[in-house]
C-alpha positions as CSV (number, residue, x, y, z in Angstrom):
1,M,4.8,21.2,8.1
2,I,4.0,17.5,9.0
3,F,0.3,17.9,7.6
4,K,1.6,19.2,4.4
5,K,3.8,15.9,4.1
6,K,0.8,13.6,5.2
7,L,-1.0,15.4,2.4
8,Y,2.3,14.4,-0.4
9,I,1.9,11.2,0.7
10,W,-1.9,10.6,0.7
11,A,-1.6,12.3,-3.2
12,K,1.2,9.9,-4.1
13,L,-0.9,6.7,-2.7
14,A,-4.2,8.2,-4.1
15,V,-2.9,8.0,-7.6
16,G,-2.5,4.2,-7.1
17,L,0.5,1.8,-6.1
18,Y,1.6,0.4,-9.2
19,G,5.3,0.3,-9.1
20,Y,5.9,0.8,-5.7
21,H,8.0,-1.2,-3.5
22,I,5.6,-2.9,-0.8
23,E,6.6,-5.1,2.5
24,I,3.7,-7.0,4.2
25,V,4.7,-5.3,8.0
26,K,1.0,-7.2,9.5
27,S,-1.0,-10.1,8.4
28,P,-3.6,-12.5,9.6
29,M,-1.6,-15.3,7.7
30,E,1.9,-15.6,9.3
31,S,3.4,-17.1,5.9
32,L,2.8,-13.6,3.8
33,T,4.4,-11.8,7.1
34,N,7.7,-9.7,6.3
35,L,7.3,-10.9,2.3
36,S,8.4,-8.1,0.2
37,G,8.1,-7.1,-4.0
38,V,6.9,-4.6,-6.1
39,V,3.0,-4.0,-6.9
40,I,2.2,-4.7,-10.2
41,D,-1.7,-4.9,-10.2
42,E,-4.5,-2.9,-8.0
43,T,-7.8,-3.9,-7.9
44,A,-10.6,-2.1,-5.3
45,H,-9.7,-5.0,-2.3
46,M,-6.7,-6.7,-3.9
47,I,-3.0,-5.9,-4.4
48,K,-0.5,-8.2,-7.0
49,I,2.8,-8.1,-6.1
50,R,5.6,-10.0,-7.8
51,F,7.3,-11.8,-4.7
52,Q,11.0,-12.7,-6.3
53,D,9.5,-15.0,-9.0
54,K,5.8,-15.7,-8.2
55,I,3.0,-13.5,-8.4
56,R,0.6,-13.1,-5.0
57,S,-2.8,-11.6,-4.9
58,I,-3.0,-9.9,-1.1
59,P,-5.9,-9.0,0.3
60,K,-5.9,-5.1,1.5
61,K,-7.9,-5.4,4.6
62,G,-6.5,-7.1,7.7
63,F,-3.0,-6.1,6.2
64,V,-0.1,-3.6,7.2
65,F,1.9,-2.6,4.3
66,K,5.6,-0.7,4.2
67,I,5.5,1.3,1.4
68,T,8.5,2.9,0.0
69,I,6.9,5.7,-1.9
70,E,10.7,7.5,-3.2
71,P,14.1,6.4,-1.6
72,G,14.3,7.7,1.4
73,L,10.4,7.9,2.1
74,T,9.0,4.8,3.4
75,V,5.4,5.1,5.3
76,K,3.4,2.2,7.6
77,V,-0.2,2.2,6.0
78,N,-2.8,0.4,7.2
79,G,-4.7,-1.5,4.4
80,E,-8.1,-0.3,5.3
81,N,-6.7,3.0,4.5
82,L,-6.4,1.9,0.7
83,L,-9.3,-0.4,0.0
84,G,-11.3,0.8,-3.2
85,K,-10.4,1.9,-6.3
86,P,-7.1,4.5,-6.7
87,E,-9.6,7.1,-8.7
88,D,-12.0,6.9,-5.9
89,R,-9.1,7.4,-3.3
90,M,-8.5,10.7,-4.8
91,K,-11.8,11.7,-3.3
92,K,-11.3,10.3,0.8
93,K,-10.3,12.3,3.1
94,I,-6.6,11.2,5.1
95,H,-7.4,9.0,7.9
96,S,-4.9,8.2,10.7
97,W,-2.0,6.1,10.3
């Protein structure tokens, strides 16, 4: 059952992060920790997030994110697991979170 849930979550994340609400849980830059917003764009190594009235480009590497996939379903993901373009992520195996 847990494995099926992980597969479901990974399938959602592999397609792309666009439109998901995201919160930075851990960051090498203290000022970015606990910021939250909506993903508006994604590249292989960066996520563009709208925080209030600002748009920030955040690197995936070195960060831990809390992503709300749907109401009631939130997952904490290490940024290294999100590296790569969405179309390339679909081919990856699930890593431990």
